N, C-alpha and C positions, 0 to 999 in steps of 0.2 A: 604403628603403621597400618593397623587394621582400619583406621579412619579412611586412609586413601583408597583401599580396595572397596570399602563400603560405599564411599562416595562415587567411585567409578561404577559400581553396580547400580546405584541410584540413577546415574546418568544414562543407564541402559546403552552405553556404547561398548559394552562387552568387556572382557578381560584385557583388551588392548589399550584401554585408556587408564592413565593414572595421573594424579595431580601432584606436582612438586612445588614446594614453597622455596623461593629464593629470597635473598636480601635486597633485590633490586626493586626500586619504585621510582619511576621517572616520568616526565612529561615531555613529549616531543611535539611542538606546535600545540595543537588543540587536543591531541590524543593523550589521555591520562592512563598510564600503565599501572597495574596493580602488582603485588608481589606474588601473584598466582600464575602458574604456568599450566597449560594443558599439554600433555605429551602422549604420543601414540607409541606404545611399546609392543614389540612382537614377543610372543613366548608364553602368554597366558598370565593368570593372576599371580602365580608364585614368582614369576620373573618380574612382574610389575612391582610386587611388594619388595623384592630384593633390591631393585634399583631405587625405589622410593626411600628405603631405609638408609641409603647412603647420603641423602640430602645433596644439595649443590647440583652441579651439572658436570657429568663425566661422560665422555664418548664411549659408550658400551658397544657400539657397532650395530645395535638393533633398535635404535630409536628411529622410528619411521616418520615421525612428525612431531613438531613442538611449536607452541605459540604462546607468547606472553599475553596474558589476558588484559584486554582494554576495557576501561569503563565506558559503557554506552549510555546515551541519553534516551531514556524511555519515559514518556509522559502519559499520565493518566488521562483518559479521554472523557472527563466530565467537564461541564461548563460551570465555572464558579459564579454564583450569584449570591448576593447577601440575602439570607433568609428574611422574608418580610410577610409572607402570606400565612394564614392559618392552615392547618392540615386539612386535607380533603378527606371526606368520609367514604368516597367511592373511587374505585380503581376503574376509571372509564375505559381504559385500553384493553381490559380483559373481557368486559361485557357491558354493553349499554343498549338502551332501547332503540337508538337509531342505527344499530348494527355497524357503526364505524369502529370496529374493535377487532381483536385477534381471535375471536370466536372460541375463547378458552372454555366458556360455559358449555359449548357443544361437545368438546372433548371430555369434560368432566361428566356430562350426562351419559356419555358412552362408557363410563367407568374408568377412565384413565386419569390418574392423578400423579404419575411419576413413581409409583411404588416399585421398588427393586432396582431403580436406576440411580447411579452415583455421579454427581457433578462436582467438579472442583474449580474454584475461582482462583486464577493466578493473578495475584495483586499485592496489596500492602498488608494482608492479613485478614482474619475474620474473627469477629467477637463471638467465640464459640459458646459463651454463656449467655448470650442474648436470649431473653425469654421467648422470642418468636423463632429462634433458630435451634435452641438447645436440644430439643427432642429429635431433630433431623440431622444434627451434627454428626459427622463421620470422621473420627481421628485417623482412619486409614487412608482418607483422601486429603490429608492435611500434612503440612510440614513448614518449618521456618528455615528457608534456605539462607536468609540474611544472617541469622545467628547460629545456624547449624544444629537445631534441636527440633523435636516433634511438635512444639507448641506454636500455632500460627497466630496467637493473640496479638493484635496490633499494638504498636507503641503509641501511648497516649500523649498528646500535646495540647497546649492551651487552645490552639486553633483547630483541633481535630483534623489535622492534615491526613491522617491515615484511616479515614472513614470509607474510602472508596470500595474496598473489598467487601466490607460488611453490607454496604448498600446493594452491591451487585448480588450478594448471596441471598438477601431477602427477596429479590425479584424472582429468583429461581424457586426457593424452597421455604419461604416463610410459612409457618404452620397455619392451618385453618381451624376455625371454630374454637379458638382459645381466648377470644376477646382482646387480642393485642394487635395493634397496627393493622396490616392488611394480610393478604395471602400471596404466596408465590404461585407462579403459573403451574408448577409441578409440586404442589404443597405436601405430597407424601414422598418425594424423592429425598435421598440422602445428600447432604451438602458438606463439602470440605473447603479448605482454603490453603493456598500456598503463599506464605509471606516472602516475597522476592523483590518487590519494588522499593522497600524501605531501606535502601543501602546501595552499594555499588552494583550496577547491573552489568554483568559481563556475559560472554558467550557461555561460560560454564554455568552461571546462575540461570540463564534462560534454558539451557539444555537440561539441567537437573529438574527444573520446574515442569518442563514439557513432558518429561519422561517419568514422573513420579507414579509409581504403582500402577502401571498401565493394564495389568490384568484385573484390577479392581475398579479403577476409575473408568467410566464410560465416556464422559464429556468433559472437556477442558474449556473454560470460558475465559477469554482475555479481553480486557477493555483498555489496552495501552498499546504503545508503539513508538516509533521514532517521532521526532519533532514534527508537528503539523504546521510548519512555517512557510510552506510553499516553495522551499528551496532545497530541502533535504531529500536525498535518495539513500535509503538504508534498509536493511533487512537482516534476517538471520545469518549468522556466520557459520563456520564449519560444524561446530558441535550442535548448535540448534537445528541446522538443516538435517543433520543425522538423526536428531531426536524426532523431528517431524516424520522423516522417512521410516524410522523404526516404529514410530507410533502407528502409522497407517498400515504397515505391513505385519506387525507383530502384536499390537495392542488388541485387547478384548479377544484373545485367543485366535488372532489372525483376521478378525473382522475389521479391525482398524479403530484406533482412537479417533474420536470426533473432536476437532478443534474449531470452536466458534470464536470469531474475531470481530471487534468493532472496527468499522471502516475508516474512522478518523474524523477529526473536528477541524480540519484546515480550510473549510469553505470560505471563510472571510479572507484568507490569504490566497484563494484560488489554487489550493493544493490539489493534487491528484492522488487518490489512494492506490493507483498503479505504481507510484514511486515508493510505496511502503511494501517491503518484501514479505510481510506477514499477511496482510490482507490480499496481496497479489499472488499468493501461493495457491496452487491447486489443492493443497492439503487442508486449507482452512475454508470455513464457510463464512464468508464475509457479509456482515449485516450493516445496512444503512438505517437512517431514521426518517420518520415523517412526524410532522406536528399533529396536534389534535384535529386540526381542520383539514389535514391532508395536503399540506404544503411542504416544500423542501425547506428544512431548517437553514438558518443563516450559516451554521457551522458545518453543514453536511458537505462531503466531498463526492464528486461524481467520477466514476471510472467504470471500465468494462468488466472488472473482476467481481464487483458486488453481485451477490446472488439474490438477496431478498431484503425485506424491510420490516421493522417493527416500529412502534411508537416511541417518542421521547418528547423533549421540551421544544418550545417554539417561541412565539412572541410573548410579551408580558401578559396578554389577555388569554393565553392558552395554558391549559393545565400541564403539570409535569408528572413525574412518576413517584408513586407512594412506595416506600420500602423501609426496611430496618435501618437504624442508624447507630452510631457509636454511643456508648454509655447507656445501653439498653433502652434507647429511644426510638422514635419513629419519625420519618420525614416525608414530606410531599414535594420535595424540591430536587430530586435526583434528575440529572440532565445529561444531554449530549449523547453521542453514539455509545458512550459508556453504559447508558441505561438500555440501549436497544439490544446489544449482544446478549446480556443475561436473559432477557425475555425470550429471545430465540433459543437459547440453551434450554430454557424450561419447556418450550414447545417441542424441541427435539427429544427431550426426556420423555414426554408423553408418547411420541412416536416409537421410541425404543421400548417403552412398556407394552405397546401394542404389538411389537414384533422384535424380539430380542436378537434375531438373526440378521438384522440389517447391517450391511457393511458401511464404511465411511462414504463410499461412492453411491450406494443406495440412498443414503440420507440426502445427498445433494440432488439426486434424481427426484426424490419426493418433494423437496423444496421447490424445484423448478416447476413441477407439474401441479402443485397445489397453491402456490402463491398467485395473487391476482392483482390487477391494477386498482381495483376497488374505486375509491374516490380520490386517489392520489393524483395530485396536479403537477404536471411538468410539461414542457413543450418538446420533450425528446422521446415520447413514447413511440416506438417503432415496432412493426410486425416483422419477425424474422422469417427465415425460409421454411419453417414448419408451422407458421401461423400463430406463434406465441408473441404476445406483446412484451417488450423488454425496454428498459430505460437505464441510462448511465447513472441516474440519481437514485433509482429504487431497485435495480435488478429486475427480477420478474414480478415484483410487487409485494403486497402485504402478506405476511404469513397468516395461515388459517389453521388454527390448532385442530378444529374438528375435521377438516378435509384431510389433513396430513395423517391423522391417526386412522381414519377410514381407509385411506389408500395403503397405509402401512400394513394393515391387518393381513392382507392377502398378496402382498408384494412378492414378486419373483425376483430373486437376486440378479443383479446385472452380472454379465460374464466377466472374465478376467480383463483387466485394463490392458489395452494395447497402445503402443506409442509409435507413431509414424513421423520420422524426422526428415525434413527436406531442406537442402541448402538453397539459399536465395542470396546471391551476391551481386551487387550493382556496381557499375562504373561510376567514377566521381561525378559525372554530369547528370546522373539519373536521379530524379526525385520519385518517380513512379516505377515500382517494380512489380511485374506480373509473373506468376508461376502457375503453370498448369500441372495439377497433381492427380494421381489416380488412387490416393489413399493407401499406397503400398499394397495394391492388389496383387495377389499371387504369392504373398509372403505371410509369415506367421503374425506379422503386425498389421494385417489388413484392417483398415479403419472404414467401417461402413456407416457409423452413426457417431457424430461428434459429442464430446462432453466439453473439455477445455481445449482451447487453441492458444498457443503461445508464439510470440515472435521474440526470439532471443537475439539481442542487439549488442554490438560493441561499437562504440563511436565516441569521438570527442568533438567538442563544438565550442566556439568562443563564448556563447551565451546559451546554456542549455534550456533556459526558460522560453526561448523563442521558438522552440520546436513543437509542432503538433504531429503526432504519428497515428495513422489510421490503417485498419485492416478490414478488407472487404472480402466476404466469402463468395464462393461460386453462385450462391443463391441470392446474393445482393445484400446481405446483412453487413452493415458498416459499423465497426466498433471503433470507438475512440480509445486507442491504447494510451495515448498521452495528450492531454490538453495543454496548451501553453500555460506556463506558470510565471507571471510577471515579476515575482520576487526572486526567481532563481537565476542568479547572475553567474553561476558556476561554469567554469570552462572544463570541468572534469568529464563531462559527458556520461556515458553509461558503459560499464565493463561487464559484458556477458549477462546483461539484465534481461530477464524473461518477462516481457509484458504479456498479461493473460487476459483473455476474454471468455465469458460464459455465454455470450449473446447468440452463438450459433449452435446451442445445445440441441442435439438430435438431428441436425442437418447432415446431409450427405456431403462429405468433404471433397468429392471428385469434381474437378473443373478448375477454372482459373481463379486464383487468389491474387489480390492486389494489396501490396504494402505501400503506403503513401506517406511521404514526409513533407510537411509544409513549414515554411519559415514565415513567421508573422512579425518579423522585426522591421526596422526602419528602412529608408531608401538605400542606405549603404550596404544593406545585407542582400542585395539582389544582383544577379548577373544576367547579361543579355546575350542573345545569339550574335553570330558574326555579322559585321556591318552595322550594328546598333550600339548605342551608347547608353549607359546607365544615367537616368536623370530623375531625381525625386523618387517616386514609387513606380516608375515604369521605364520603358526602353524607347529611345527615339533614334531616327536615322541621322538627323542633323541637330546639333546643339542650338538652343535658342539664343537670342541676343543677350549679351552679358555673360555668356558661358563659352567655353572653348573645349575642344576635345583634348582629353588627357588620360592618364591612368591612375586608378586608385587601388591601393593595396587592400586586397580582400583576404583575410586570414581565416582559413578553415581547414580542419582536418577531421577525418573519420577513420578510425582504425589506425591512426598515426601514420598514414601512408601518403598524404597529399600535402605538398608544400604550399605556403602562402602564394597567392596569384595576384598579378597586376591586371585589373579589370578595366576595359575601356569605359570611360565615364565623362559626363559633362561637368566640368569644374568651373567655378566662378572666376571671372576676370579679376586680376589683381588691381587694386587701386593704383593709380587714379583712372584706369581705363573704364570707359562705358561699355564698349565692345572691344574684342581683342582677337588676335590670331594665335595666341599662346599664353602661357602662364607667367610670363615675365612682365614687370611694369613697363618694359620697353617694347611691348608687342601690341600697343593700342591701335585700334582701327578708327575709333571715334571717342569723343570726350564728353563729359557732362557739361551742363551750362556753366558759364563763367570761366571756362578754360578752353584751350585750343590745342590741337595736335601739332607737336613739333615734328616737321618732316625729317629732320636729321636723326633725332633720338627715338622717334616713334613712341613718345610718351606724351602725356597731357600736362600742360603748364597752365597755372592760373594766370589770368590776364595781368595781375598786379604782383606776381611773385616770380622769383627765379626758381629754377629747377632744384629740387631737393632729392636726396637719396631716399628711397623707400625705406622706412624703418623696419629693419629686420628682414628675414627671409621667409618666404611662403613655404609651408610644409603641407604636403598632401596628407590629410588625416587617414589613419588606419581605420578601415571599416570594421563592423562587427562580422560575425561569422556568416559565411555564405550559405545559400540554400541548396547547394548541389554537391553534397559530400559523398564520399565513397561509403557504402553501407555494407557492413559485414553482419549477416543475420542468418538465423535458422527459423523456419516455420515448423512448429511442433504441433501435431494434432494428437490429442489424447481422447480415447473413446472407449466404449464398452464392447466393440467388436461387432 
């Protein structure tokens, strides 16, 4: 039973957590349940061990929480392409003569190479004996969560499926001056790996990985997340959320663990990284990608939670990332936002070497202040209320290693984080919600300078992908919290989902905030004011010829509090009518050619035919979800005070 208490301690959820194994393993719908339970026990480690030793499930009266662990879908965020090109001899993204790079050479010239900083790659393992990693490998920053042992060595397969973690590790800390492969951004940093993706991924697995040795590991780099399919909304569950919170409040002696996350590869599916609860978290530093030529990659996702950008792969004629590979090899074909996050982790390691006292929030401040648009191309660069350029595709722009270490050297720590929570509730007919706020002035949580802003929403909607959600600050900065996702047909909506934006960083939160919801669906998804009828994609006072006034069922709910409604609409006349006064085949006002109006039956008869019954009944089709649902939300402003 010592295993359970040790596992609980590794999870860093304190003595109140213990794992019990049951004999149950079942699948309900698409949810696959494991034989692992996470249980919250009151009474400390001795009590937890006592209960665990009994096995099974007995009501002891002090079980505060229990949850059977569910297998979660977590996808590695690299882009698979069949290797075809020879290896490159130059790592163009670290330094090149046209200066379209991350300016790593500038940081190295200042004497920063990551020495004394520990980075762990949360992935499918790390080839610890790779000749370009072995001297920097740190066993105290490593663990095999999948098999429950200290060795993170990846499982080898014929297709090298588990190469992902080793590739990410080399980007951070591949050794310099040893004649092998390339160099990592922080080539003197210590590197470890957590093998956690090569098996069932549950809340327990994620929490244990996120909370491994937080007084030793400084930076956790993750290049994975939920499905990037344009329809999934998923994020950390109870234990992983607790691990994030414990990490930023207790990790590194209270300075906070730094979590670097790849923003996602769902661009082709028009996915939004704000629907990924890991990249959308205020506790993670979300990193997007640029191609070698400064374009938005085809796989990149746009969202308001992205903080900054590094390089990765692009079109076939653009270079990719050079790094270590499985079987002690080297590759020049590492791709996707998977490659971008480790480059950022390496740059952050350089900044930590420059100033060991930086908090997790200090690091985000440094990233915002030193990233720049450079040559990055997109049509959505905007200037926020404090004069900084920001983009949904790139965040605040390209990371600059030299600039961030220079600013880090003499950085003054940000004050304690303060949190101002404001209620914003709209009636069902409202799409535009405005709220004048004072930043909680006069309270201990007075916010005078923004960092993160969140809109926490609970809603259900017939087709979630039709929604666009926007937040505009008092200084006019408009953040896209959710762009429409055409592949998202779900009617589940959002349950207490916190959409986050970093675009108003350092703005004064006082003034009028606007939360806007837009429906981009078809004609049947709209509703008109009194006296007007829904027709195609607009509203008309009188229905055109061939249509008659009627009612169409419009089914929408938000917060599960609004019943389906009959909406006045222009509906097509039933055959055989050309024009009509109603929806019956016997309500014709005029007839098409070669037929005539029968004055008795008010229907149209063909000149050479007798009257026939209309085949079947006409049914008014049910429309998609409407654009004016009730919104239950909270606007949360987080800042440094």
